[in-house]
N, C-alpha and C positions, 0 to 999 in steps of 0.2 A: 780675554775675549772681552771689547767693547760692547754693550749691549741698548739697543734703545728700544723702548718700551711703546705700544701702541693700543691706546684705548678706545676699544671698539664701541661706538655710540650708533652703529646700523650703517655706516655708509655704504653703499655698492663699491667704493672706493677704497674701502679699509687695507684690503687686503695686498690694493696696488702702491698703497704708502710703504706698506712694510719690504715690498719688493723693488722698490725704487730704493730705499736706505739701505738692499742688500746689494742692487747695483752697484753700490759704492763701495760694497766691500766693510760694510758695517752689518753686523747681526740685529737681526728686530723679530719680535716677538710679542704677537697680540693677545690682549688679555679683556674683557669684558670690560664694559663702564663700570658697571660697580663690582670690580676688586677691591676687596678691603685692601685699606691705605699699606698695612702692616704686609699684606701680601707683594705690592708694589714696593716700600720699602727694602723687603729682603730680595728682592729682584736684582738688587743695587744697578741700576740706568743711569747712564751715563744723561739720558734725556728722556723725555717722554710726548710723546705728540698725542692728541686727543684729535679723533675723527673727525669728519662730520656725520651727518645722520639726517634720515627723513622727515624727522620731528620738527615741531616750532617748539624752541626754547621754553616758552609760556604755557605749553600744554602741561596738563595737572600731572601725568604721568612720563615726561621727558626725562631721558638720561640725564644724569649728573654725574660729578665725581667728588672723589672727597677734597673737603673745602682744604686738609692737609696740605695736599698735591703743591698748592702755591707757598706754602711755607719750607719746602723740604729742601730748598737749595739747589737743585738739577737743574736746568734749563728745562721748560716745556713751552710748546709749539701747538696753538689751536689751530686748527683748519676749519674754515667753515662754522659748520654748528660747533666744532671747537671754541673757536674765536668767542663765537654767540655765549655759551656756556661760558667761559672764561669771565665774561663782559657782565654776565648776568650774577654768579656766585662773587665776586667782585665789587657787584654794588653800582655796579652801571646799569643803563637801561636800554630795553628793547623794545621797538616796535613793529609788532605782527601783519605782516601783511600789506603796509606801505610801500615796500620796494622791491619788485619781483625783478632779478635780471638773472637770466640762463643764457648760455654759452658763451661765448668770445667777450670780451670785454676791456676796455684799454683803462691800464692800470698807470699813474701817476705817481712816483716816489717821490721823498721830501732829499733822497740822499744821503741820507744821514744811519740810516739801520745796517746794523751789522750783516742782517739780512740781505740785504741787496746790494752789498761791495760787488768787488772783481769786476768780471764778466758781465751784471745786472747792469742795462741801461735804467735812465730814469723815467721813461716809458717803456713799456711792453703789453702783450696781449695776452689772457689770462682767462681761463675758462671759468665762470661762475655758474651758481644754482643753489640760489637762495632764495627764499620770501619775505623776510624778515630781514630787519636793518639795526643796526645801534645806533641807537637816537642820542646816548651821552658814554663817553668813557670812564671807565672807573675811575678812582681817584689814584693819580701816581703815574696814569697812564696815557700816552701821549700818540696821536697819530702818524704813522711813516709812511701812507700811501692812501690815496682816496681814487675813485673809478672818476669817470667824465662826468658822472651824475651826481658828485661828490659826496657820493656813499662811502663810508670808513672801510679801505680794502686791505689796511695792516695796522696795528698797532703794536708798541713794547711798552714796558714797565722802565720807568727812568733809573730806577736802583735795581731791581730784581730780574733775574732772566728768566722774564715772561714775554711773551710772544703770539702774535694773532695773524692768521691771513684770512680773509674773507673769500678768498681763492683757492682752486686746487692746484697746487702746483706740483702735485703726482702722475694727472695726466698729459697725454703729451700734445695737446692743444695749446698748455700754458706756456709761453716763451720762457726760457731762461727758468724752466720748473727743475730740472735738474741741479742747478748752478744755486737756485735759493734752498733747495734741501743740504746740497754739498755746505753751504753756509751755515745753516744749524748744525750738520753733525760736525763739521772740521774746526769752525771760527769757533762757533759760540759751545759746543759740547765738550770740543776736543777729543774725540774718537780718533783710534788704531783702524784705518783702513785693514784687516786681517782675516776676514771672513769670505771664503769662495764656496762653488759649487763642490769642488772635490771634497772638501770639509762634508759637506752638507752628504754626498753619496757616500763616505765613509760610516758617517752618524746612522744614516738610514739602512743600509746594510745590516751594521750590527743590531738596529732596533728592530729590523724585520727577524732577526734571528732569536732575539727575545721572547718576540711577540709567537713566534710560529711554533717555539721549540723545537721538539722533534715531530710535530703534524706533516702531514702532506696539506700542498697550496694545489687551486685548481684555477687556471687565470683564464679569462674572456676575451681573445683575442680577436680584434677586428682590423686588422693590419694597418693602423694607424701607429702614430708615432708616439701616443699614451699608453696605449697597452702593450706594445713593441718594449719601450721603457722599464715599464712598470715589469715586465715580464723579464728582461736581463737584469734589471736589478735585482730582485727576489732569484734568480736564477744564481747567480753571485753570491744570494748570502746560504740559498740552501743548497743547492745544487740540485740533483737529480730529483728531488721531492716536488718538482714543481711540473707537475701536467697542464697542459694547453689545450683548451676546446676552442674552436673556430667555429660560430654557429651560423649558421646561413639562414636567416632570421625572414629572405623574400624582397627583404627592403635594399638592397645593394645596389650600385650602380653598373651598367654593360659589364657583362664578364670580370667585376671583381672578384669573387670568389676565387676564380683560377689567378689571378694575380696575386693576390696577397698568399693561396697556398705557394706559388713559385717563391715569393720573400721569402717565408719561412723556412724555406730548405736552407738558405744562406745561414742562418742563425741556428745556435747550438739550443734548441729548444724541440721539446717531444710536443707533439701539434694532433688533434683528435679531431676531425671535420665530421659536422651535424648538420644534415639538411633537415631544418625545423620552419621552411616557410610555410607549409599547407597550414602547420599550428597555428603560425601567427597572422597569416592572413584570414584565417577560419574566425579568429578571437577578436579582429578588426572588423567585421564584416559589418555593417551599418553603423558604424561609429563614424563621428565627424568631429566632436569635440575634440579641442585639442590635447587636451588633459587630460579625457579619457582612454586619446590614443596613447599619449606616454605611461600611464598607469598599466594598461594593458600589454603593451610589450614590456616594459617592466617586470610584472607580475609572470609573465610568459617566459620572458627569458630566464628568470630565477628557479622557476620549475623546469625548466630545459637543462640547466644545466646543475640542478640538482638530480635528476634523472641520470646525467651522466658521471657526474661524482661519484653517485652509489657502486659506480662499478670500477672506482678506483679504490684502493683497499686504501682507509687511513685516511679520505682527503675531509677535512676539517673545515678548511678556508676560501674563500672565493677572492681574486685579487682580480681588483677593477684600475685602472688608469682614470680614476676622478681627478679632476686637476680644481682649484680655487673656482676659476669663472663658476664651475657647474655649484659647486659649492654655496657660492655668496649668490648665486642670480637665485639657487633654491630655497637662499634666506636660512639657512644652517649654520651660519657663522658668525655669532654676535646674536646679544642679545636688540633684540627692534628691527633687525635688518629686513628689508621690504622682498617677498617673493617675486620673482619676476614671472621665472615661470619652473614648471618643474622636469627634471633630468632624468633621463634610461639611469642612470648610474648611480642617482641621489633621489629626487622625489619619488621617482617609479618604485621603487625598492618597495615589496609586499613587507609586511609587518612581520611576519613570522618566515624565517631561513633555516634550513636545516644545518646552514653554513655560516659561518663567522666572516665578517667584510675585511676583508685588508686591502687598506687604499694607501699606499705608501709616498701616494703624490699630490694628495690633494691641499700643499699648501703651496705649491709651485704653477707658476704660467706657462702658456705654451712655449714663449720662447726660451726658458730655463729649464722646461722639459728637454727641448731640442739641445740644449747645449749639453746637458746632463747625457743624452743619447749619444753623444758626439765623443762627449770621454770614456763610454763605456761601448766606442769601437763599434755602432750598428750604423747600417749601409745607410750610404745619403740620401737614397731614392726614400728611404722609411724616413728617415728625419725630418725632411723635407716635403711629405705629401701634405696637401691641405687637409685643416680638420674638416671631419666628416661627422655628423653628430650620429650619439647611439640609437637612436631611433631611426636612425637612415632615412632613406627617401619618405619616411611616414612626417615628416614634418615638412616635405617639400611636397606634397599631394596632398593640396588642401581638400577639404571634404571628404568624401568616405574614398577608403584605400582599395582597391581594386586590384589583382593580376592585371587590368585589360589597361588601366589608368598607369600602374607603374610601368609597364612596356611602354607608352606612350612618352612619359616622363623619362626613362631612362635614353629613348631613343635621343630627343631632344636634346636633353643635359651631353650626352656624348659629343654631338654636334658643337654645341657650344664651346667646352672644354677642349675639344679638337681644335677649333678655328682661335679661339684666344693663346691657343699655345702657343700658335707661330708667332706671337708679338712678342718684340726684343724686352719688353715691360714685365712679362707674363712672370717672371720668377720674384718679383715684387707684391703678386697680388695674395694677400693673405686667404681668399675662397670666390672660387667663382663657380655658379651653376645656376640649373635652373626649378624654377617653382611654376608649378601646374597649377593652375585655378580653376573652381566647380562654377565658372562664368562661360558661358556660351554665347557668341556672337555670330553675326549673320556673315558671310563672306561669301567669295563666288572664284572658285576654280575651271578655268576655262568658260563652258556655257550653263554651268551648274549652280544652283545655289547652296550654301553649305553650313550648317549651324553648329559650330565645335568651338573646343574650349579655349583657354589664353593661356600664354607660355611668360613667364617672366623671366627675364634673366639679370640675373643678381650679381655683381662683382666689385669686393672690396677691399679698400688698405686696412690695416691694422696692426698696430704694435705687441697686442698682449690678449686680444677679444672684446676687453672692456669696453672700447670705442672704437667704432669704424667712422671712414669715408667712404663714398661711392667712388669707383673707380671709372675716370674719364675714358671709356673703350674708342678706337677710332673707329669712326662713322664705316669705315667700309669693313672692318671685321662685325661691326653688328647688324651691317647690309648682306653681307655671305651666312652671318647664322640665321638671320629671320627669313631670309629667301630657302636657305637648303632646312630649315624645322617646318616649315609651311610647304616645302616640295615633297618632302622625305619621310613627315612622321604624319600619318595617318591619325585624324583625330583634333590635330592644332591648325585654326587658320589665322591667329594672331599672335603678335610675338610683342610685347612691351620691355621697357626696361625700368629696374628698379633707382630712383636715384635719392634713396634716403641713408643718412648715416644713421650711425647709433652713440649716444640716443639721437632722435627720440626713437626711433625703432628699434626692436634688435636685427642682428644678423640675418639669422632664419626668419622666418615668418610665422613657425609655429613652435 
């Protein structure tokens, strides 16, 4: 099986590169930027991709790769920071902070590079994210594409298989990005497309068996696709040595606990229900800082699990449906990755746990998990469920989380989801939900003055959760939703719409 190595320089998109490679049925593996050259050689890659990164290559502690990488004979592709790093290490020059380009940018190619053959046109839009620019290419390199501002957008060596892209071909906003990566994999690296999710399932099931041994595992079921797939996958590996626990932390949507329990009657899983809402709400009393909320929820979540797990003889592992976006946004993948936010099932974990952590999905993206679930014959209503954060409504109830504010948010959220679900384009939406702001505004209802909180409608399109565009919801749906919320939900007198993409925002507000 052919293998593409990706050297991670800290980019938020590193795993997205790996996923794009796997989508083309080529196996990929991520290693830290400072991996020894001997390890890289021993892996026998068909090609190497150097990822982007948040730092400047001119920083004193900036990531670098072994110089021998560029003479090992296999094709190398530098992406964004990776192209600048290749330039610097091979004798070119970089100017820091003189040319900032972020977002969609027009690219113009010279039509001669094998990266831009086939369906790739002479000009297209690509996703840029850099603050430095290449002033002078290294000796032996030529420019193969520029931006409209004259910035070097792509380069390649005249005799060696060394290539650089200043833009990100892995993100969906780059036109023909998949074709460019395909050209690198097949026209340049001569890879064979022989990797798929079916192989991954078989390898993961065997890996769970080896890791767990004869121990028992407890799983935190939430009703979502992630924990459901993790549970069914683990049950396939260890059978009845898996016990599932569904914790109602009091932060669920309207009637969600009943719906979730009904769903799991359809799967061959042993489920224990625990209502711990009082414990969670008590721990969150008076807390408004988003990171503290997540840490408190993570700590309480684990303690509840440990208490329940003690009732299960031989339980040694806690199974969680952690995905790669959780990991990478928490800064836990690759050296130098930036922390965007901690997550309930990643950054919120306490330092000391009685249970070891089992996370078989931590290298997959949401759509890959859904594909895995379909291969495991999990019902489609579970597979297609919109993502719901581990901390639940706590990250959508800005400010202090109280039972009263949660009830207000639940009611408003249920109205929005009910109205938008009537839209024919609803199945294409990644997430649709309401955020409650601790911002009071003056209103009038009948002859009375009100002073109530503000609701925000949030709906986004996304392919993998790493980037997102806001959904242009029809005005009639927005109008009905706003009228119903203000009329039916006590405590809200103003409804607004979030029209921000990711980046610059995140999908969730906290």
